[in-house]
C-alpha positions, 0 to 999 in steps of 0.5 A: 098788290094790295093783296100781298100784305093780307097773304103773307101774314095769313100764309105766315099765321096759318103755319104757326097755328098749324105748328100749335095744332099738330103738336099732339102727334109725336105723343101718338107712339109709345117709342123713342123713334116713332116719336121723333118721327113723328115730330118730324112729319108734323114739322112738315106737315105744317108748312105743306098744310099752309102752302096748299090752303094758300096755293090757289089764291095766290095762282088766281090773284097773281097769274103769270107772276104766281110762282115768284110771288109764292117765292117771295111770300114763302121766303118772306115768312120764313125768315120772320119765323127764323126771327122769331125762332127761339131754340129750346135745346141744342139737341141734334133732333131738335135742330133738325125739326126746327130746319125741316119746318122751315125748309118745308114752310119756305118751298111748300107755297112755290110748290104747290103754285107750280104744280097747279100750274102744271094741273091746269088744262089746256083748253086749246082745241086744234081741229084734225086738218081736212086732208089725211082724216079720212 
């Protein structure tokens, strides 16, 4: 339980740093629709990458409770992000980009944990019965 708060802060901090890092993505395109699409992709990419980075530590530390802990970490991080958020304008696309960012940030970590749990190999060995095998 001691590592819960560092994971929560680290997940939120990595998401914030990735959001600052991908601000160049819309500038790759010259037309306005592609720039707006780049803004949406950049918003979603931040949450997906932050979830991917922290999914394995959460899964290793909290084994059976990993999905629940990942959900609480991501929801608390998204709530804190929402609390700190200042909307620069009331334009619909800006609000859509911010909403996309919050939704993906809240959903990505639990989704990655569930995906990694499903990919975990089943190492149980079931031998072939002796009768009827030949």
